[in-house]
N, C-alpha and C positions, 0 to 999 in steps of 0.2 A: 502494499497500500503508501501508496507518495503521501510524503504529511507536507502540504504543503504551510503549514501554520506551524510550522519549527522555529523558534526565533532564532536569528544564525542562522537561517535553510541557505546555501547557497543552491543557485538550481543552475545546473547544463542545458545545452541544447537538448538532451533525450528528453530531460524531466517536462522541460516545456514542453516539447509534442504530443511526453504523454498526457499533460493536463489535459491541448489540444483536443485532444481522442475521446480523454474522457467526460471534459461538457461542455467542448463548446466554446472552453474560455478564454479568452485573446489575451497577449503578451498585460496591457494596461489591467487584464482585470485581474492580473495574477500579482501584478504592485498594488494594486488594491487590496488585495487579503493579505497582504503582508504590513501594506498600512494596517489596515485593522487588527492586527493582532499584536501591534506596538511593538514592530522590529523596527528599531531606531540606529539608521547609517551611524558608523563610528567616529568619533572627532578623529579630527585632524591631528598628528604628533605636532611639536614644536621643539624651540630650539632657544633658550636666552643667554648670550654669551655675553657673559659681565668679565671685559681688561680694567686690571691694576696695573693702568701707564705707569709705566717706571721699576713695575718691579717690589710688590708688598714686599716688606721683608716677613720669610715665613717659620722663623724663629723667633718672632716676636706677635706672631700670630698662633697660629694652627699647628706645630712643632717646635713649641719652647723644648727651653732646656735649663731647668730650673738650678739642677745638683754643673752644673758647667761652670768655671773658672769667670767671676764676673765679667772680664772681660773678650766673653763669650757669651752670658746668657743675658746682660744686657741689664736695663732696670725695670721692664715689666714684670709681674709676676702670673702666676697658674692661677685659672679657679678651675674647677670643679666643673660636669655639665653633666645632664639627667639619664646620661650614660655613662655608667662604671667602667670608668681605667680611663676615659677619656675629658685629658684636658682642652681649653682653650686658654689665652691671653685675659688676662683681669678688665682690657674693656673695650671685649667685647661678652659683655653678658646673657646680652636679647637672643645672643644667634645657640647659648651655652646651654639653653632653659629648651630647644630645640632641636638639638647633638643628635636627637632617635629621628628627626628627620632628612641630613645632613652624613656626609659621609666622604671626610678628608682625603685625599690622597699626599700621601709626605715621598719627598725623596726625587719627585718629579724632574729628569734627565733633561735639559733644555740645553739655549746655542745663543752667545753675544758677539753678536759685529758689530756693537755699540755706537746703535743711535736710536733704539728702545723699540724699533716697531717690533706685530707681535704677527708676524711673518709665519714662523710656528706655530703657533698657537691656531691662527686661519688659515692656513691649508697643512697643514700635514707637511712642512717640507723644512728641510733648516737654509734652502739655498732660495733669496729671495730675491721676487716678483717672478716666477715661475710657471707659478700653480695661481688654477684660480681657488680665490676663497672658497671656505668652506658653505658661506650663504649661496657664492655665486651658480656652483658644486648642485646645490639643492635646487635653485632657481632653475635651473637644465633641466633636471631630473624629476622633481616633485612638485610645480607649479603650481600656483596657492588658486584657490576657485573664487567666483561671486566676486571678480573685480579686487581683490587684493592683492599687492606687492606682494613678492613671495618670500623676499629678502630687502629687511628694515636696517638698517642703520642709521645708531644716533650717535657715534662711535665719530662725528669730524670734526674736524680741530681747522679753525679758517690758514688759507681759505677753501679748504675740500677738505673731501675723503680721504682719511690717510692710503697709500699708494696697494697696501698690500690690500684691502678690498677690492680689488680689480679682479675679474672678472680672465683676461688673459685669454689665450686663444678659444676661448667659450662665444666670445664675444658680447660687446657695449649691450647688447640685452637684455643680456643677465648682471648689469651693477646691482648696487642695492637704489633702491629709493632713501633721498633724507628728507626727510621732513622739514623741511625749515623751509621759512616764507618763501619762495617762489615754489617750492616744492608744494606744499599746500593748499596754497594761492593755482595750482594747478589741479586742484581737483574740482572745481568748481569750471562752470559755459562761460564763454566768456556772454558780456552785458547783453540781456537781445537776443541769444541766442534759444530756442527751445531744445528739449531733446530729438523731435524730429528732426529741427534741419536740421540740426550736429547727423545724425543719419543721415542725412542725406549729403552733406559732404562728405561725411565718411567714403560713400559708394564715388561722390564724383571723383576725391581724390586718386580712386582705386582704377576707374576708367583712363585714368591719364599716367598709372603706372603702368609704364611699358620698357624700362628700363630692365638692357640683358642684365641678368643678377651671375651669368656667368664670368660679364666682365669685373665681378667686383671681388676678387682674391681676398680680399682683407675679413670680409664677410662684414664688412660697416649699415652697408642698404639693406639685406635683410633683419639684421640688429635692431636700424631703424624703423624697417615698418615692424618686427616685433613690438620694440619700443610705441610706433601707433596705435595697433590695438590691446594691448595693455593699459597708456594710457586712458583709453573711449571708455574702456571696462570699468576702470574707476571710476571717469569722471561720471560714467552714465550711473553707478551702481553705487549709491550711501552707501554702502555700510561702509565702506575705505574711508570715506571722513568720516564720517561719526568713531570710528576707532579711534581716530586722532584726537578728537575733538576731549584734549581733559574739561573741560568746562562740565562735563556729565558725571565728575566721582565730586563728590564733597571736602569740603573742607577738615575738617573731623580728619577722612584717609591721609589728604594732602601732610597730613601734619602727624597722622603713626608715621609712613615712610619718609616722613624728615629732609634729611639739605636736596636729597636725590632724587628726593618725588616727582620731579615730571620724568627723568628718562625710565628709572624701574613702573612707573605708573601706566607711559606709553606703553612700556614691551608689557607690558600684563595685560593691559585692553590692548594691544593686537597675536596675540596667543590669543586671545580670550577670543578673538573674531576670526581665527583660524591663518593669521600669519603663520611659514614655517620658518621661518630664524630670524629672531631680531640681534643683534648687537650693540654692544654700547660698554663708555669707557666712566671708570668712576675714578674722581679722583689725582691725583700726579706722585709715586710713592719712589719717587731715584732722590733717595739720600743719601744720597755722598756726606752728608751733613746733615744735624739737625738730623737722627734718623729718629728719637723720641720723642720728641717736639713732635715731630710731625708726623709720625702712629700714633702719638697720644690725643692728636688734633682728630687723623681721620678714621683712625678703629672705629670711634663710636658713634661715629657718623655711617660707616659702611656698616656695622652693625642692628644697627635700625631698619636701614632701607631694606639689605637682605636677611633679616627677620621677617618686614613686614610681607617683601616679594611671595619669597616660602608658605608663609603662612594660611598669606592671602589666595592663593594658588592650592593650598590646601582644600580652605573653606568654600574653595568653587567646584572644587571637586573634579581638579582640571594635574592634580601634582603624578597622574601616571603617564598624563598626554605629554607633559610638559615636562622638557628637560631642561634644569640650570646649570650651567655652570662658573664661575669668580676665581679667576684667576691670572698676573700674571705675566711676563711673557721669561723671569725665569724670579731665583730668587735673589737674598741676598746673605753676602762675606758673612760666614760664622764668628769673625776675628773683630772689633768694634775699632773705626781707625779713626785718624784727626779727631780722637775725644769725642767723639758721640755719632759716625756716622758711619754704616753701609754698604758696599761696593758690592757691586756687579755680581752675581753668581749662578750661573748657568748649570753644577756639577747640580742641585738639588734644592728642588721649589717644594708649595706646596699650590693644590690647589681645594675647594669644596663643588661638590656635588649635589643637589638636591631634585628630588621629582623621578619625572622618564620614567616610573617604577621600577626603578635599579631598587637593589639592599642596602638602607637606609643603617641609620648607627652604626656606621665601624671605624676603625682607620687604613688605609690600604700602603702597606709600606714601610719602613722604617729610617730612618739614617741615625750617623755613628751618634755617639754622644758629645759632639761639634754640631751636629744638622749641617755639616758638607756635603758629606757619600750617602749615598746608601744600601741599607744596611744587603740586600741584594741585586738583583737585575733592576734596574729602572726602568719603571711609565716614563711614555716621552709623549707630547705634544699628539704624535704621531699616533695612540692609543685613545687615546681620551676621542679623537676626532674621529674614529673605527667606532666606538662602542655607540657615541651620538650619531654617525650614520645612518649604523643601524638597529636607533632606534624609531628613527624619519622610515625605518622600509628600505632602505638605498644599504644595496653590496657596495664597498670597499672598493672587490678587486672588479668593480665594476672600469671600462675601457672609456675614454674619449678621444676624437682626433685632435690630438694641437695645428700648428698653422699650415703644418706638412702634410698634414693628414694620419699622422703616426701612431697608432695608439697609445695612449697613456693613462691609467690606472687613477682610481682615484689616490692609493693611498697605497708605497713602497712597503709599508713599514701595518697589514693589516692588521695583528692581535689587538681583541677587544681588551678591556679591564674586567679579566672573568672575576672579578669579589662583585662587580655591581651588577653583574649578568648573572651569574650561580644561584 
């Protein structure tokens, strides 16, 4: 017997033919039956990536060394979290209360090319500018629906986006949407233009589009065509503009998020609407000097914002569908220098992961007594990205053609963080 009302039931061609033969039921009727059975489509999966520009000190936040000498352990003290055996910095009291909703990766090994570019954590490759950013890949393979941009960057820095967020050989259509000034203003129709008139103009442009695509070896024209299509969808569908409208949030909610409310709240609104990837930048952690002064100022704000974001996602039932990762391009040096500073340290860092249906309430990996080296084989940003690709339903072994049509894997190191997924 064919049970067409089973929740989550997938139908193949044979099932449809059997249903039609049994009762003359059309495909539309079949869908109505499923709707009456309260079968809800799965929510889209999303990722929020929070970049701690400059590289926050892992030793002064999530990988403290209280038993090390003073020139290693620094000025801050650890506090207990709500998970036995896990301590955080005293300036992260809110996150300490939700450690059961977090996973901390310690000893992450990165690279340092001296200019604080997040290319490794955005692409999964240590060589800068040669691979498309994670969000650009998702834009190519998992475009969002309902006129929403597939990749939104709040990680702007005047005069524009970081070049590490570029699509490289995927083409300009997969650059992130940056909702600043003209970005949001462009989500409205020109004054006096109705939706019907706009549709007529789109058809007229299509009629004039007789340029030969085979002459455009760079892919720019096809990219602009795709830009036009997506722009039209965003303009005609109010869902995109509504997702960016922070006026819909209460003052109490803004207060809950604190200093970083604008970007973190917008990130939450975007993934709730269905945007697959949102990136944002929080603070400036390049503390060669005044490490403890700057961290004492910024850690409480980070604590407040991330606590609000993670709690909000849980309260809204989004914790299984939205993965959050908080990390810098590398860690900071174990030994305090210049009296109160810590220099770059790519050999070991830390990342915090939340949501995604991953296994929370744990510390993954460990560093030595000074926090300078991983005790085992360290994970890298590529392993974290492989895990996030899997979360979005993308196989990191997938290949995409580069400028010369050579197939390029999304990642060369495709091992996932097994402790998160196991």
